[in-house]
C-alpha positions in Angstrom: 153.5 106.1 88.3 150.2 104.0 87.9 149.1 105.1 91.5 149.1 108.7 90.4 147.2 108.1 87.4 144.7 106.1 89.3 144.3 108.7 91.9 143.9 111.4 89.3 141.3 109.3 87.5 139.4 108.8 90.9 139.4 112.6 91.6 138.1 113.4 88.1 135.1 110.9 88.5 134.5 112.1 92.0 134.3 115.6 90.7 131.9 114.6 87.8 129.7 112.5 90.2 129.4 115.7 92.5 128.5 117.9 89.6 125.8 115.6 88.5 124.4 115.4 92.0 124.3 119.2 92.5 122.5 119.6 89.1 120.1 117.0 90.0 119.0 118.4 93.5 115.6 117.2 94.2 112.9 119.5 95.4 111.1 119.1 98.7 108.2 121.8 98.7 104.9 122.2 100.8 102.0 124.3 99.6 98.4 124.2 98.3 97.7 122.7 94.9 97.1 125.5 92.3 96.4 123.8 89.0 96.5 120.0 87.9 97.0 119.8 84.1 96.5 116.4 82.5 97.2 116.0 78.8 95.6 113.5 76.4 98.6 111.2 76.6 98.0 110.8 80.4 101.0 112.9 81.4 100.5 116.0 83.3 101.8 118.6 85.7 100.9 120.0 89.1 101.5 123.6 90.0 101.6 124.7 93.6 100.6 128.1 95.0 103.5 129.9 96.1 106.0 127.1 95.9 108.1 126.0 93.1 110.5 123.2 92.2 114.2 123.8 92.9 115.6 121.5 90.2 117.7 123.2 87.6 115.6 121.7 84.8 112.2 122.8 86.2 111.7 126.1 84.4 107.9 125.7 84.1 107.6 125.7 88.0 105.5 122.6 87.9 106.0 118.9 88.9 105.5 116.2 86.1 103.6 112.8 86.7 102.6 110.1 84.3 98.9 108.9 85.2 99.4 105.9 83.0 101.4 104.3 85.7 99.8 103.2 89.1 101.9 105.7 91.1 101.1 108.5 88.5 97.4 107.6 88.8 97.5 107.8 92.6 99.3 111.2 92.5 96.8 112.8 90.1 93.8 111.6 92.3 95.8 112.8 95.5 96.3 116.2 93.8 92.8 116.6 92.8 91.7 115.7 96.2 93.8 118.3 97.7 92.8 120.9 95.2 89.2 120.4 95.9 89.6 120.4 99.6 92.2 123.2 99.9 94.5 120.9 101.8 98.3 121.5 101.8 100.4 118.8 100.2 104.2 118.1 100.4 105.8 117.0 97.0 109.3 115.5 96.8 110.9 115.6 93.3 113.4 113.3 91.8 115.7 116.1 90.5 115.1 115.1 86.9 112.8 116.4 84.4 112.0 113.2 82.3 108.3 113.2 81.8 108.5 117.0 80.4 111.8 118.7 79.9 110.7 121.7 81.8 108.8 120.2 84.9 110.7 118.2 87.7 109.4 114.7 88.0 107.4 113.7 91.3 108.9 111.2 93.3 106.2 111.4 96.0 103.2 113.4 97.2 102.1 113.7 100.8 98.4 114.6 101.7 
């Protein structure tokens, strides 16, 4: 009897983990930088030309960053450099929208 209950519990947990993983599928896009927005609080959004995040939370079609961190500072500098030079960038997201609820957080930016 206990084995059946444990098996049912394990199946339920596995299904829930799979659902969360699917909902938080991270983006991986390559395009030119269209707009870099930095707000007064140091957080901002990068919008790409012709490519949008694929995460279900990213309704603004941008990628969020926090320039108050060392990583975020490097990301915004790289994005501005790419914007000025017209270079193509590759952005991978985290699958989550924690910095802005409508923009996928940036995991990495490749120049």
